[in-house]
N, C-alpha and C positions, 0 to 999 in steps of 0.2 A: 400548381403547387398545393400539396396538402399540408395541413397543420402538422408540424414536426411532433413526433410522439416518441415515447420510450420504446426502443427496439430491444426485443429479447429473442435469443436464439432457442432452438429446440432443447438443448441440454441445460439451459438456464445458468450457464457459466458466463454468458456474455450479455451485458446490458449497456446501452449507450443511447444518447439522444442527439441526433444530428440537428444542425441549425435549419437545414432545408431538406424537404422530402418530396420527391416527385414520382409520378407514375405516368410517363408519356404514352401517347397512343400511336405515334408515328415517328419515322426517322427525322422528319422536318422539325417536329416538336422537340425531339431529343437534341438535335443540333442547336436549337435556340437555347435550351437549358445549358448545354456545354459552353456556348458562346457567352452566356450571361455570367457563368461562374468560371471562366477560363483562368482566373487568378487565384482560385481556391482549390481545395482538395475534394475530389469526387470519387466515391466508391459505389458499387452496384450490389444490390441484394437479390438473392434468389428465393429459395424456400426456407432459408435460415436453418437448414439441417446440417449445420457445421459447428465445430467446437473451437476452431482457431479464431484469431482476431483479424482475419482477412478482410471482412466487410466493415470493420469498425471505423467510424469517422465522426468528428465533431462538426463537420461542415456540411457537405452535400451528399445525400444518399438517394440513389435512383432505383426504383422498383420497376422491373421490366415485365410485369405480369401480363400486360396487354399485348405484348409481342408474342402471340401464341399461334400464329398461322401455321398450318401444315399443308404442304403441297407435294404430292408424289408425282414423279415424272420419269420419263424414259430418256436416256441419252446414250448413244453408241451401243444400243442393244442391252443396256443395263438399267436397273431401276434405282432411283435415288429419291431422297426426300429433302426438301427445304423446310426448315422448322424455325419458328421464331424463338429467340433466346429465352423468353420467359415461359415457354411451354413445359409443363411437368412431364416427366418420363411416362407416368401412368397414362396420361391422355394421349401421348404420342404412340405408345404401344397399342392402345385400344383402336386408334385410327388406322394404324398399319395392319392390325389383325383383320380388320374388315376387308382388306384387300389380300389377305393371306400372306402378309409380309411381317417382318420383324427387324430389329436392329442386329448388327453383327456381334454386339457384345452387350450383356445385361448385367447391371449391378445388383447388389443384394436387395436394395429397396428402390422404390420408384417414385418417391415424393419429390426428389430434387428436380430443378429445372435443367433443361438440356445445356444451357450455358454454364450453370453452376457445376454440373457433374463433369463436364469436359474441362473447364478452366482449372479444376483441381486434380485432374488425372484419375478420377474415380473409376473403379474397375469391377469386373466380375471374377469368374474363376475359369482358368483354362484358355483364355483368349487375351488379346491385347486390351488395354483400357479403351473406352469409347473415344477418347481423345485421338488415339492413333488413326482412327478411320475417317476423321474429318477431311473432306476433299476441298472445301472452300468455306469462307465465312465473310461476313460483312461486319466491320467494326467502325464505330464513330470515334474519331480521334483528332489529333492535331498534326498528323504526319505531313512533313514538307512545309508547313506553315504554322508556326507556334501561336499565331494570333487568330486563325480561322479554323473552326471545327468543320470536319467533312467526313463522309462515309467512304471507306476504302474497302475494296474487294481484295481479299487475300487468298491466293489459290496455288502458290508454289514456292519452292525454295526454302531458305532458312526462315523467312517471314512466316510461312505456314507452319513450320516446325515449332516456332515460338508461340504462334497464336493458338495452336491446338491445346496447349496447356499454359495459359498466360497469367493466371491468378488475377486477372483484371488489370494487368499492368500496361497493356497496349492501348486500352480505351474501353468503350462500351460495345460489346458484341450485340448485334441486332438479329442476325440470322446465321444459321449453320446448315451446310449441305453435307449429307452423309449417304453412303450406299445403303440400300435395303437388301435383305436376303429373304428367300422364301421362308414362311413360318415352318418350324420344325418341332418335333417331339423328342423328349428326353426320357430315357429309361434310368431309373434311380433305385439303388438299394443301399442299405446301411450295413457296415461291417466294422466290428470292433477289432482292434489290433493292440498288441503290447508295445510295439516299437515303431518309430517313424519310418524305418527302412521298409517295413511291411507295407505301410501306407504308400510310399513312393513307388513301390513295385506295382500296386493296384492301379496307379495313375496311368500306366502304359496302356491298359485296356479301358480306362475311364478318364479320358483327357479333360472332361469338365468337372472333375472331382474337386470338392472342397472337404476339409477335414478339421476335426476339433481335438484339442488336448483337454481332457476332462480333469479339472483340478481335484486333488485329494484322493481320487482313485488312480490318476495318472494313466488312464487308458486313452488310446486314440480311437476316435469314431470317424470313419470315412463315409461321406455321401458319394458313393460311386455313381458317376453320371456320364452317360454316353448318348450321343445322338442316335435315336431309334430309326430303324429302317421302315417302321410303320408310322403312318400319320393318323393315329387314333389313340384314344385313351385306353389303357389296359390296367389290370391289377386293382380294380375298384378305386381308380384314381380320385373320383369324387369323394368317396368315403375317406380315403387317405388325407385329402386336403382338409376335410372337416375335422378329422382326428388330429392332424398336425396343428390346426388353428386352435382347437379347444384344449388339447393336452400340452402342447409345447408353447405356441405363441401366447396363450393366455395362462394355462395352468402352471407350467414351469416358471414362467416369468413372475407371476404373482407369488408363487411359493418362495422364489429366491428373494424377491423384494421383502416379503414378510420376514424371512429368516435373517437376511443381511441388514436391511434398513430399519425394520421396526423392532424385532426381537434382538437383533445384533448377537446372534448365537453362533459361535464357532462350531459347537458340537452338532447343531442341526444342519449347518452347511456341509460339514463332513459327512453326516449321515445321508443327506440327500444325494451327494455325488457318488458315494460308495455303495449305497443300497438301493436308492430309488431310481436315479437317472438311467442306469443300464436296463432296467425293466420297462422303461417307456418306449424303447426303440426295438423293433422286431427285425432282425437280420433276414427273416424269411419273406418279408413283404417287398416284393419287386413291383414297382409301379411305373407306368409310362404316362406322361402328361405333356401338354403343350409347353413350350420353352418358357413363356412368360408366366406360367404357373409354377413350373418345376424349379426355376433358378432364382426366384425371389422369395423374400421372407417379410415378416411384419415387424421389423425392428423398431418401427416408429410408434408402436403402441404405448410404450412406456419410456418416460424421460430417463436418460442416462448420459454418462460421459464416456468418451472413448478415445483411446490413443491407438494408432496402428503403425507398426514398424515393418520395414521391408528389408529382406536380405536375399542374396542370390541363392540359387539352387545348391551350389557347392557348399554353402554355409548353413543351410536350413536345418540339417540334422544336428549339428553342434549347437545352433541357436535354440532349438527346441529343448535339448537337454539342459542348457544353461537356464532357460526360462523356468523349467520345472524345478530346478534346484533353488533358484532365487525365490520362487513363490513358496516353496516349502520353508525357507528361512524366514520369509516375511510372515508366514503363518505361525511359525514356532522358532523362537530365538535359540532353542537348544539344538536345532537341526545342524548336523555336520555336513558341510558342503562336500561334494564329490572331489576327489583329487584333481580331476580335469578342470572343474570350475575354479577351485582354489588356485591352481597353477596359472590359469588364464588371468585371474584378477591380480595375483601377485606379480606376474610378469609385466602387467600393464600399470602396476602401482595403484591399484584401485581397491585394495583390501579395506582401507579406512572408511570408504564410502558405505560399507555394509552396515555400519552403526546407525545409519539413517533409516533403515528398513527392518531391522531384526525384530520379529515378533509384533510388528505394528499394524499389519493389514492382512486379513484373510480374504483371499480372492474368491469370488462367488459367482463366476460366470465362465462358461466354456471359452477357451481360447481358440479363435477361428483362424485357420490357415487357408489361404487361397493363392493359386499360382497365376502369374500374369506374364504373358509373353512380352518380349522386348518391344518398347514403343518407339515409333519414329517421331519423337518430340525432343525438346531440349531439356526440360526440367520436370517431366512427370516422374513419378517414383520408379517406374520401370524403364526409364530412358537410358541410353548409352550402353554400348556393348552388345553382345549377342546372347548373354545368359539370361534364363528366366529368373524372375523374382518371385518371392513368396511374401505375402502380407501376413502379419501376425497381430491379431486384434485383441485388445484388452478393454473390457467394459466394466463399469461400476454403477450400482444403484445407490450406494451409500452417500449420504450428505450429513454433515459437512465432508468435504473431499480432501482434506489436508493430507491424510495418510495415503490415499490413492495417488495424489499428486507427487508425494515423496517417492512412492514405488515407481510410478511412471517416469519420473525424472531420472531415477536410478537406472531403469531399463534403457531409456533413451541415451543417456550418457555412456553407460557401459557397453551397450550393444553397438553404439557408434565406434567406440574404441576397439572392440573385439571383432565385430562382424561388418563394419562399415554400414550400419543400418540407417536407412532413410525413414522419414516420418511422413505420413499422409498430410498433404497441405491443408485439408479440410478438417482434420481431427485435432485434438489438443496437441500443441506444438511447443515443447520446451527446448528444442535444439537451438543453438546459437547461430548467428550469421557466419562465424568462422567455421563451424561444423558443416553448414550448408555449402559453403564455398569449396570445401574439400570433397564433398559427396557428388557434386554435379560438374563433370569435366567440361560441359558446354555452357556453363553459366555466364561466362564472359560474352559469348555470342548472344545469349538471351538478353543480357544487359544492353548490348549494342542495338538490338532490334527495339527494345523498350525506349531507348533514347531517340530513335528515329520516329517512332509513333507518338511519343509523349515527351518532347524536348524540355518542357518546363516542369515535369513531374506532377502534373495535375492528378493523375490516376494512381497516386501512391498514398500510403498511410504509414504509421509508425511500424507496423508489422512488416510491410514490404521493404521499407528502408532498412530496418534492422536485420531481417533474415536474408534478403537478397543483395544487400549492399548497394541499393539504388538510392543515391543521394541527389 
């Protein structure tokens, strides 16, 4: 046991000090810890790159950083990898690439641990979330005997569906087994569009595409991405990476932080997105690069807070128009809502809630849209049904964050009512347990599995109890 310390997350919106803090080195040591604290509340921490209260506890916190083993093996003619729960994605990708392999789905950043990224349903663009691909896992829990901790192998059925995206509710995951795929290269080009319909048409030939709604110019920017038939870098890929890092990852982000957080200038933010941002991206630059270079970004360089909403494909067009209209009103109290937005809010009896956001917050970051194929899980954000989901991400650099919280809460509540929007479990999470209960048709099944693995509720906290109805 290490001396308990103040825990702070990446976004600096979460601070707590557990009574006990452990970093076990083995499953046997982990089981001893669980046995010792079987009458208390236990949560697990990964890389702390999350904004929700999932990991918060006043009692026992377990850090799995020493569970970082990586083992690539063949089974039934296919290649798989066993990876320790505390292994960061960036280290896993590096190890796999040495064998010319990679993961079947890549998220936008690589700082998270494999257990953290899968337990929250974190995703990339154009594929399922990584949770969907889990073939088996090992979890330390109290299944079958509420008084004795044990390690259980989960590899099929509804238990596997629940464990793939479990929010830490089943127990402490120690190891995950995933399929590997051959390393591949991605061709990318940037395209500006006026309407989201144009963007969705591009997706047919660029299935790995992600796109952005640029505030204040209200243009859409697509990163058209497709798996390349060539396995080599093209289009000055090295120069492109350096340019992107210096101009976008550093230059753009520093500029936005200056304008929004330091100078707090609405006019400069407008000027940047209307005049400067379009000139930073060249639609003529077509580049081919390795997947783990092309599909990830450096979002961890600057502290920020994020909320991410998910809507189905059939609703993403309307949702994008609604978001643009609301952000305009949030920026300018005199903005007149479109008839479509006004009618939706009026029909749902939500007009009065507009007063909470009118003219109070100028959004200062591109709104990112990513497509996720349906997951074979119980409660990941893309679970249930056969329709693709789109994530819609909102980021702020401004502190204090009261005005952003008001806008994010408005979007969460209103987009739930209008578009059945879900929220990423690892992002800032203002939705209520009642809303969650309506959004996830298999949540009762998930609760049943949780009760089997954790009959006394050891692996729960206030967030889990309130949002998932696990008492």
